[in-house]
Kinemage of the C-alpha trace (Angstrom):
@kinemage 1
@onewidth
@group {chain A} dominant
@subgroup {mainchain}
@vectorlist {calphas} color= white
{ca met a 1} P -0.383 0.344 0.079
{ca lys a 2} L 2.911 2.485 1.009
{ca tyr a 3} L 4.183 1.937 -3.084
{ca leu a 4} L 0.330 3.257 -4.222
{ca lys a 5} L 0.429 6.534 -2.006
{ca ile a 6} L 3.689 7.415 -3.661
{ca leu a 7} L 2.056 6.792 -7.128
{ca leu a 8} L -0.605 8.961 -6.119
{ca leu a 9} L 1.694 12.002 -6.468
{ca cys a 10} L 1.336 11.113 -10.496
{ca ile a 11} L -2.642 12.390 -9.959
{ca pro a 12} L -1.312 16.381 -9.356
{ca leu a 13} L 1.033 15.783 -11.823
{ca ser a 14} L -1.349 14.490 -14.487
{ca phe a 15} L -3.613 17.944 -13.948
{ca val a 16} L -0.979 20.470 -14.467
{ca gly a 17} L -0.200 18.526 -17.897
{ca his a 18} L -3.149 18.419 -19.293
{ca phe a 19} L -3.816 22.542 -18.322
{ca met a 20} L -0.483 23.502 -19.266
{ca his a 21} L -0.617 21.519 -22.521
{ca trp a 22} L 2.569 18.733 -21.886
{ca ser a 23} L 2.627 16.375 -24.369
{ca ser a 24} L -0.261 13.489 -24.911
{ca thr a 25} L 2.615 10.887 -24.670
{ca ala a 26} L 3.154 12.562 -21.387
{ca ile a 27} L -0.059 12.792 -19.904
{ca phe a 28} L -1.035 9.714 -21.101
{ca phe a 29} L 1.645 7.597 -19.255
{ca leu a 30} L 0.823 9.935 -16.149
{ca thr a 31} L -2.691 9.027 -16.148
{ca cys a 32} L -1.652 5.421 -16.419
{ca ile a 33} L 0.360 5.727 -13.350
{ca ser a 34} L -2.436 7.689 -11.384
{ca ile a 35} L -5.035 4.764 -12.319
{ca val a 36} L -3.025 2.103 -10.983
{ca pro a 37} L -3.243 3.276 -7.655
{ca leu a 38} L -6.776 4.409 -7.791
{ca ala a 39} L -7.605 1.060 -8.812
{ca gly a 40} L -6.173 -0.733 -6.386
{ca tyr a 41} L -7.992 1.619 -3.737
{ca leu a 42} L -11.450 1.079 -5.328
{ca gly a 43} L -10.505 -2.538 -4.906
{ca asn a 44} L -9.106 -2.609 -1.226
{ca ala a 45} L -12.327 -0.190 0.084
{ca thr a 46} L -14.623 -2.861 -1.981
{ca glu a 47} L -13.362 -5.761 -0.127
{ca glu a 48} L -13.446 -3.897 3.166
{ca ile a 49} L -16.758 -2.773 2.815
{ca ala a 50} L -17.462 -6.931 1.753
{ca val a 51} L -16.026 -8.003 5.264
{ca phe a 52} L -18.997 -5.643 6.964
{ca thr a 53} L -21.576 -6.711 4.366
{ca gly a 54} L -21.368 -10.159 4.933
{ca pro a 55} L -20.260 -12.928 2.182
{ca lys a 56} L -23.801 -12.696 0.278
{ca phe a 57} L -23.807 -9.086 -0.339
{ca gly a 58} L -20.220 -8.891 -0.205
{ca gly a 59} L -19.796 -11.134 -3.058
{ca phe a 60} L -22.427 -8.923 -4.906
{ca leu a 61} L -20.273 -5.990 -4.477
{ca asn a 62} L -16.902 -7.289 -5.306
{ca ala a 63} L -18.648 -9.336 -8.094
{ca thr a 64} L -20.054 -5.594 -9.816
{ca phe a 65} L -17.082 -3.314 -8.898
{ca gly a 66} L -14.219 -5.968 -9.295
{ca asn a 67} L -13.550 -4.515 -12.346
{ca ala a 68} L -15.110 -1.570 -12.586
{ca thr a 69} L -11.844 0.761 -14.029
{ca glu a 70} L -12.333 -1.060 -16.850
{ca leu a 71} L -15.944 -0.192 -17.197
{ca ile a 72} L -14.940 3.575 -16.326
{ca ile a 73} L -12.294 3.363 -18.752
{ca ser a 74} L -14.058 1.574 -21.686
{ca phe a 75} L -17.247 4.137 -21.075
{ca phe a 76} L -15.136 7.285 -21.558
{ca ala a 77} L -13.193 5.872 -24.938
{ca ile a 78} L -17.291 4.555 -25.857
{ca arg a 79} L -18.203 7.763 -25.772
{ca ala a 80} L -14.880 9.594 -27.593
{ca gly a 81} L -16.065 6.890 -30.571
{ca leu a 82} L -12.862 4.457 -29.789
{ca phe a 83} L -14.985 0.857 -30.279
{ca glu a 84} L -11.959 -1.099 -31.518
{ca val a 85} L -9.764 0.299 -28.208
{ca val a 86} L -12.469 -0.424 -26.321
{ca lys a 87} L -12.724 -3.833 -27.543
{ca ala a 88} L -8.796 -4.552 -27.415
{ca ser a 89} L -8.657 -3.200 -23.840
{ca leu a 90} L -11.693 -5.466 -22.538
{ca ala a 91} L -10.184 -8.826 -24.693
{ca gly a 92} L -6.450 -7.504 -23.231
{ca ser a 93} L -7.902 -7.719 -19.512
{ca val a 94} L -9.629 -11.517 -20.326
{ca leu a 95} L -5.754 -12.365 -21.493
{ca gly a 96} L -3.429 -10.836 -18.961
{ca asn a 97} L -5.616 -12.297 -16.223
{ca ile a 98} L -5.107 -15.859 -17.741
{ca leu a 99} L -1.456 -15.443 -19.300
{ca leu a 100} L 0.210 -12.937 -17.381
{ca val a 101} L -1.412 -12.678 -14.154
{ca leu a 102} L -1.855 -16.685 -14.078
{ca gly a 103} L 1.616 -17.103 -15.125
{ca cys a 104} L 3.184 -15.034 -13.174
{ca ser a 105} L 1.449 -16.566 -10.059
{ca ile a 106} L 1.817 -20.055 -10.955
{ca phe a 107} L 5.812 -19.380 -11.744
{ca phe a 108} L 6.576 -16.676 -8.662
{ca gly a 109} L 4.404 -19.525 -6.540
{ca gly a 110} L 5.996 -22.537 -7.894
{ca leu a 111} L 9.766 -21.247 -7.666
{ca lys a 112} L 8.724 -20.840 -4.105
{ca his a 113} L 6.712 -24.011 -3.448
{ca lys a 114} L 7.817 -26.542 -6.371
{ca glu a 115} L 4.256 -27.829 -6.952
{ca leu a 116} L 1.071 -25.955 -6.287
{ca lys a 117} L -2.210 -27.665 -5.507
{ca phe a 118} L -5.823 -26.218 -6.047
{ca asn a 119} L -9.546 -27.339 -6.161
{ca ser a 120} L -9.944 -28.539 -9.667
{ca gln a 121} L -13.604 -28.724 -8.912
{ca thr a 122} L -14.602 -25.418 -8.639
{ca gly a 123} L -11.574 -23.996 -11.062
{ca thr a 124} L -13.317 -26.117 -13.642
{ca phe a 125} L -16.606 -25.218 -13.563
{ca thr a 126} L -15.475 -21.621 -13.419
{ca ala a 127} L -13.135 -22.067 -16.661
{ca thr a 128} L -16.347 -24.086 -18.707
{ca met a 129} L -18.344 -20.804 -17.541
{ca leu a 130} L -15.914 -18.726 -19.511
{ca leu a 131} L -15.253 -21.320 -22.656
{ca phe a 132} L -19.462 -20.314 -23.136
{ca ala a 133} L -18.567 -16.460 -22.947
{ca val a 134} L -15.841 -17.194 -25.585
{ca ile a 135} L -17.998 -18.639 -27.904
{ca gly a 136} L -20.410 -16.429 -27.160
{ca leu a 137} L -18.745 -13.588 -28.202
{ca ser a 138} L -17.173 -14.969 -31.313
{ca ile a 139} L -20.504 -16.176 -32.736
{ca pro a 140} L -21.417 -12.410 -34.157
{ca ala a 141} L -18.001 -12.170 -35.934
{ca val a 142} L -18.244 -15.679 -37.505
{ca phe a 143} L -22.130 -14.826 -38.930
{ca gly a 144} L -20.577 -11.919 -40.164
{ca ala a 145} L -17.293 -13.519 -41.729
{ca thr a 146} L -19.474 -16.318 -43.252
{ca ser a 147} L -23.041 -15.303 -44.270
{ca thr a 148} L -23.985 -13.892 -47.639
{ca asn a 149} L -26.510 -12.220 -46.335
{ca asn a 150} L -26.192 -8.441 -44.430
{ca val a 151} L -25.577 -9.145 -40.850
{ca asn a 152} L -27.098 -6.697 -38.963
{ca his a 153} L -24.440 -7.007 -36.488
{ca glu a 154} L -25.779 -3.918 -33.753
{ca ser a 155} L -29.131 -5.996 -33.731
{ca phe a 156} L -27.256 -9.124 -33.104
{ca ser a 157} L -25.077 -7.934 -30.312
{ca ile a 158} L -27.185 -5.961 -28.319
{ca ile a 159} L -29.194 -9.151 -28.371
{ca thr a 160} L -26.191 -11.445 -27.464
{ca ser a 161} L -24.654 -9.237 -24.874
{ca val a 162} L -28.745 -9.283 -23.061
{ca ile a 163} L -28.179 -12.975 -23.688
{ca met a 164} L -24.315 -13.115 -21.618
{ca leu a 165} L -25.924 -10.713 -19.482
{ca ser a 166} L -28.601 -12.675 -18.207
{ca met a 167} L -26.181 -15.868 -17.485
{ca tyr a 168} L -24.053 -13.609 -15.924
{ca val a 169} L -26.938 -12.838 -13.119
{ca ile a 170} L -28.119 -16.466 -13.173
{ca gly a 171} L -24.240 -17.612 -12.814
{ca met a 172} L -24.091 -15.261 -9.650
{ca ile a 173} L -27.396 -16.309 -8.205
{ca tyr a 174} L -26.117 -20.377 -8.424
{ca ser a 175} L -22.499 -19.094 -6.894
{ca phe a 176} L -24.617 -17.818 -4.169
{ca lys a 177} L -26.509 -21.220 -3.498
{ca thr a 178} L -23.860 -22.977 -4.202
{ca ser a 179} L -19.991 -23.666 -2.912
{ca lys a 180} L -18.938 -22.504 -6.299
{ca asp a 181} L -17.260 -19.092 -6.483
{ca leu a 182} L -17.700 -18.165 -10.344
{ca tyr a 183} L -16.297 -14.321 -10.073
{ca gly a 184} L -13.746 -14.566 -7.627
{ca val a 185} L -15.358 -13.032 -4.723
{ca glu a 186} L -14.845 -15.433 -2.125
{ca his a 187} L -11.009 -14.595 -1.008
{ca ala a 188} L -13.046 -11.196 0.551
{ca glu a 189} L -13.391 -13.679 3.825
{ca asp a 190} L -10.076 -14.257 4.074
{ca met a 191} L -9.601 -11.004 4.954
{ca asp a 192} L -9.460 -8.753 8.229
{ca ser a 193} L -11.278 -5.484 8.522
{ca lys a 194} L -8.722 -2.614 8.582
{ca trp a 195} L -10.887 0.252 7.752
{ca ser a 196} L -14.403 1.784 9.741
{ca leu a 197} L -17.289 0.921 7.250
{ca pro a 198} L -17.783 5.144 6.745
{ca phe a 199} L -13.706 5.220 5.583
{ca ser a 200} L -14.246 2.790 3.231
{ca ile a 201} L -17.734 4.146 1.502
{ca gly a 202} L -15.326 7.436 1.563
{ca val a 203} L -12.399 5.679 -0.483
{ca leu a 204} L -14.620 3.600 -2.745
{ca ala a 205} L -16.130 7.189 -3.794
{ca val a 206} L -13.501 9.109 -3.787
{ca ala a 207} L -11.136 6.697 -5.929
{ca thr a 208} L -14.521 6.080 -8.852
{ca val a 209} L -14.731 10.089 -8.986
{ca phe a 210} L -10.741 10.582 -9.540
{ca ile a 211} L -10.923 6.938 -12.247
{ca ala a 212} L -13.464 8.480 -14.096
{ca ile a 213} L -11.171 12.027 -14.490
{ca glu a 214} L -8.360 10.276 -15.211
{ca ser a 215} L -9.983 7.762 -17.486
{ca glu a 216} L -11.378 10.793 -19.455
{ca leu a 217} L -7.961 12.505 -19.793
{ca leu a 218} L -6.291 9.065 -21.084
{ca val a 219} L -9.138 8.296 -23.527
{ca ala a 220} L -8.147 11.919 -24.925
{ca ser a 221} L -4.924 11.498 -24.994
{ca ile a 222} L -4.886 7.962 -26.854
{ca glu a 223} L -5.006 9.112 -30.384
{ca pro a 224} L -2.757 11.821 -30.449
{ca met a 225} L 0.215 9.785 -28.466
{ca thr a 226} L -0.052 6.810 -30.967
{ca lys a 227} L 0.397 9.175 -33.771
{ca ser a 228} L 3.644 10.965 -32.130
{ca ala a 229} L 5.404 7.553 -30.711
{ca his a 230} L 4.174 5.793 -33.670
{ca ile a 231} L 2.572 2.949 -31.308
{ca ser a 232} L -0.943 0.996 -33.091
{ca glu a 233} L -4.281 1.763 -30.739
{ca met a 234} L -4.274 -1.915 -30.856
{ca phe a 235} L -1.099 -2.573 -29.043
{ca val a 236} L -2.193 0.388 -26.400
{ca gly a 237} L -6.066 -1.314 -26.314
{ca ile a 238} L -4.955 -4.997 -25.517
{ca ile a 239} L -1.423 -4.258 -23.838
{ca leu a 240} L -1.156 -0.915 -21.751
{ca ile a 241} L -4.864 -0.103 -20.799
{ca pro a 242} L -5.979 -3.664 -19.101
{ca ile a 243} L -2.165 -3.756 -17.235
{ca val a 244} L -3.078 -0.296 -15.979
{ca gly a 245} L -6.494 -1.452 -14.820
{ca asn a 246} L -5.457 -4.932 -13.535
{ca ala a 247} L -2.451 -3.982 -11.679
{ca ala a 248} L -3.696 -4.064 -8.384
{ca glu a 249} L -5.334 -7.015 -8.827
{ca his a 250} L -2.175 -8.256 -10.757
{ca ser a 251} L -0.013 -7.856 -7.606
{ca thr a 252} L -2.685 -9.331 -4.897
{ca ala a 253} L -2.604 -13.153 -7.164
{ca val a 254} L 0.977 -13.407 -7.098
{ca ile a 255} L 0.767 -12.804 -3.297
{ca met a 256} L -1.565 -15.421 -2.580
{ca ala a 257} L 0.271 -18.024 -5.077
{ca leu a 258} L 3.424 -17.076 -2.878
{ca lys a 259} L 1.810 -18.351 0.366
{ca asn a 260} L 0.285 -21.296 -1.637
{ca lys a 261} L -3.048 -20.330 -1.787
{ca met a 262} L -3.847 -21.071 -5.610
{ca asp a 263} L -7.511 -21.485 -4.916
{ca ile a 264} L -7.940 -17.603 -4.724
{ca thr a 265} L -5.408 -16.790 -7.524
{ca leu a 266} L -7.680 -18.979 -9.778
{ca glu a 267} L -10.712 -16.828 -7.981
{ca ile a 268} L -8.624 -13.956 -9.014
{ca ala a 269} L -7.672 -14.682 -12.185
{ca val a 270} L -9.910 -16.657 -13.791
{ca gly a 271} L -13.087 -14.641 -12.185
{ca ser a 272} L -11.844 -11.811 -13.338
{ca ser a 273} L -12.003 -12.667 -16.741
{ca leu a 274} L -15.729 -14.292 -16.515
{ca gln a 275} L -16.363 -10.833 -15.242
{ca ile a 276} L -14.958 -9.190 -18.415
{ca ala a 277} L -16.098 -11.470 -20.746
{ca leu a 278} L -19.721 -11.897 -18.991
{ca phe a 279} L -20.815 -8.565 -17.816
{ca val a 280} L -18.133 -5.797 -18.545
{ca ile a 281} L -18.214 -6.578 -22.442
{ca pro a 282} L -22.334 -7.020 -23.007
{ca ile a 283} L -22.646 -3.742 -20.783
{ca ser a 284} L -20.487 -2.096 -22.569
{ca val a 285} L -22.436 -2.829 -25.813
{ca leu a 286} L -25.820 -1.521 -23.974
{ca ile a 287} L -23.649 1.903 -22.443
{ca ser a 288} L -23.112 2.449 -26.075
{ca leu a 289} L -26.658 2.412 -27.213
{ca val a 290} L -26.847 5.805 -24.654
{ca ala a 291} L -23.056 7.308 -24.831
{ca ser a 292} L -22.364 7.614 -28.193
{ca lys a 293} L -24.059 8.384 -31.744
{ca thr a 294} L -23.826 4.647 -32.794
{ca pro a 295} L -23.534 1.434 -30.845
{ca met a 296} L -20.564 -0.683 -30.363
{ca thr a 297} L -20.510 -4.056 -31.632
{ca leu a 298} L -19.668 -7.631 -30.729
{ca val a 299} L -17.771 -8.149 -33.965
{ca phe a 300} L -13.944 -9.030 -32.311
{ca lys a 301} L -11.202 -8.817 -34.527
{ca pro a 302} L -9.579 -12.763 -35.777
{ca ile a 303} L -6.575 -12.507 -33.817
{ca glu a 304} L -8.867 -11.047 -30.861
{ca leu a 305} L -10.941 -14.500 -30.546
{ca phe a 306} L -7.954 -16.474 -31.547
{ca leu a 307} L -5.736 -15.276 -28.628
{ca phe a 308} L -9.125 -14.991 -26.211
{ca ala a 309} L -9.760 -18.798 -27.645
{ca ala a 310} L -6.514 -19.958 -26.906
{ca ser a 311} L -6.262 -18.576 -23.401
{ca val a 312} L -9.313 -19.561 -22.457
{ca phe a 313} L -8.429 -22.941 -23.664
{ca ile a 314} L -5.200 -22.963 -21.803
{ca ala a 315} L -6.806 -22.136 -18.499
{ca asn a 316} L -9.150 -25.364 -19.038
{ca gln a 317} L -6.122 -27.612 -18.944
{ca ile a 318} L -4.651 -25.945 -16.237
{ca val a 319} L -7.787 -25.961 -13.866
{ca lys a 320} L -9.060 -29.349 -14.359
{ca ser a 321} L -5.297 -30.571 -13.344
{ca gly a 322} L -5.523 -29.406 -9.869
{ca arg a 323} L -1.770 -29.165 -9.642
{ca thr a 324} L 1.192 -26.766 -11.227
{ca asn a 325} L 4.640 -25.720 -11.684
{ca trp a 326} L 6.411 -23.092 -12.435
{ca val a 327} L 7.088 -24.266 -15.860
{ca glu a 328} L 3.611 -24.087 -16.979
{ca gly a 329} L 3.772 -20.683 -14.955
{ca leu a 330} L 6.782 -19.669 -17.080
{ca lys a 331} L 4.800 -21.246 -20.485
{ca leu a 332} L 2.105 -18.788 -20.126
{ca ile a 333} L 3.926 -15.667 -19.739
{ca ser a 334} L 5.602 -17.022 -23.253
{ca ile a 335} L 2.946 -16.841 -24.708
{ca tyr a 336} L 2.169 -13.360 -23.476
{ca val a 337} L 5.269 -11.468 -24.357
{ca ile a 338} L 4.985 -13.030 -27.707
{ca ala a 339} L 1.378 -11.708 -28.311
{ca ala a 340} L 2.433 -8.264 -26.691
{ca val a 341} L 5.700 -7.930 -29.548
{ca gly a 342} L 3.313 -9.338 -32.254
{ca phe a 343} L 1.202 -6.302 -31.483
{ca phe a 344} L 3.642 -4.279 -30.915
{ca ile a 345} L 5.469 -4.512 -33.994
{ca ile a 346} L 2.930 -5.802 -36.356
{ca gly a 347} L -0.558 -4.647 -34.712
């Protein structure tokens, strides 16, 4: 937490840079760094509130606010019409959680404990739900590519989003009535309360407001930054923005793996990916109906869908075994690095 406090210094610097008209690259990276501690405080406040409210409402709160940072950034990007950046960043969040976060967790945890064990039944159920989400997100693109008739992507995407959101709600109800934690929310029960409830609510509100402000500055700097730095918007969306939005959560997953609590690590990495796929992506489509002149579609690029499906397949293979080691973690990291290099050079 002390490192997060240091990074908070970038918030006033980003404001100064905006009003003093600093370079778009400087503002972009200042806002990125500013969002990291804010996302951390937002996540901590949510988990602190969950301690007071109990596992039922606390689980709902965590599932709702677990990816609030990505949703806020998506809102401002949608309002700016950067649909491809939004879809890339959300797909990148899934890739980052499964390949980078889970990979780093398994790698560092495996180096310390040699072999990591976890409950394969709960993880398999969550991974299966994630497989359903990937198939659902792929169908609009497949119909668009193979149909000889003109496909109404907007209507198709809206209907698909409503169905996937319904499955998200059904899955949440199911997880509350059983012992299966679909969305990675039960690890809050392992926490001891450090903040009072009023203080936690205040931190949640303040962090949300500042994330919204920084997200607006971030989105406004993306286009000029990519042009001046000669970086593709695809690389920014699928690699940089997801790392910023999930940095605090990433560190928690690695720490849990170092403590040999791989069940919690899987809840964070795989559960967060499921939230993105079943909640954040569909809700972004519905938000675009009111926040933009034209609605966003669920038609992802082939490379996004390929990596999406490949990462979910890998996650399924890992969680089914119930055990893993640092070599498998290194494999996941390697795939993520190859993809990142590809998006940087080619994308």
